[in-house]
C-alpha positions, 0 to 999 in steps of 0.5 A: 500500500502507498505509504501516504495512504497508510499514514492517512488511514492511521490518522483517520483511525486515531481522529475519527473520519468526521474530524479528518473531514474537518481537517481536509475542508480547512488545511487540506483545501489550502494544500489543494490550492497550492498543488492544483491552483487552476482546478481549485479556483474552478471549484471555488466558483461553485459558491454561487450555487449555494442556496441559489434555489432555496425553498424550491423543488427539483426532480433528479432523473436517473437512467433506469428503465422505469422512465419508459413508463413515466411521462417526463414531458410533465416536468416542463417548468420544473427544475430538472437535474440529469446525469450520464447518457440520458441524452440518448433518450428521445424525450431528453429535449423536452426535459429542458434540464437545468443541471447535468452531472458526470462522475464516473472516471471512465467517462473522462478517460476517452481515447480518440482511437476508439469509436466507442469512446468518441460516441460518448463524447458526442453524447456529452455534447448533445446535452445542449439542445437548440434552446437549452444549455444546462450547467454540466458538473464534472468530477475533478477527474474531468478537468484535464479531459475537458481541456484536452477536448476543448469542452469548455468552448462548447459546454457550460462546465463546473467542476467539483472535488470529492475527497471527504469520507461519507460516514454513517453519521456524516456531519461535515456539511455539503461544500461544493466550493471546497470538497464534497463527500466521495460518493458512489453513483452520479445521482448521489452527487446530484442529490448532494448538489440539490441539498447545497442549492437549497432545494426544499423538496427533492424527488427521484425518478429513474433510480432503479438501482439495477447497476449490479444487473447491468454488470452481471449481464454485460459479463454474461454477454446477455445485456440488451440495454433493458436496464436503461431508459434508452437504447444501447448502441453497439459501440456503447456495449463495447465500451461497457465490456471494456470497462467491466474487464477492468473492474472485478465483480467483487468490487462491483458488489462492494460498490453496489452496497455503497450505492444504497448506503449513500442514499441512506446517508443523504436521506438522513442529511435531508431529514436533519436539515428539513428537506423533503426527499422522496423516491418517485421511481416506478418500482426499482430496488431503492427502498431506503427513501420514502416513496411517492407516486410521480403522478401525485407529485407532478399533478399538484 
């Protein structure tokens, strides 16, 4: 193990993860600014989003197949947060998404030599529709990637750095202008940003949590895209196979556990801060967030 990681683990065990998070937010960010001043300056700009939607409500859209059963056109006029490749869904332009999120480092490791990777780049750019250009939030791994492909000339991009440990009793606050918790799915980051923006009501859609099924089917060569709210191209199937070959099934299952833990901790944060947090997904595996019917909520 890297000696620096060993030292960090030792300090974390001695002080406790929440105290270590406090240290990272203060002195750790100062070191970050010295080591990566340009990226740190971009992260600090996120302060403009703090409480910018205080008292309003938003809908966070995953990419689960349940979206096929719901009328997303009814979200017109709502604040919508989307993620990953939902642009492949033909109804995407109707969503007029306000904010879009990317987190998985594999999306920022694209090679011009691989057609399946360049297809992802085209999907990224398609987040801009004729009359709507949302803010795109990229995880820190996407900073050099955005520079390499000149994406800031084409997209409205903000960057966030995820370096805190998400504990069961996380009490360090959400700080997108410094460090956020290290979360395990892109929807988690969208929820955390919605909390940071001050939304008083947060509703989930398309959060089926079928990731483990996708991972298994891809390995079994049985995936046909049924786990997504859009059709999977042959290039995308190839990219997914390349990704899965680099990640063990053991790590996939550990990550799956962290997905559910993340939702539970974010739920607890919402409860402590008086934010209403509901799951309007039609079906799915997510059971730790109170359910409401999408039709009842959107019909108000």
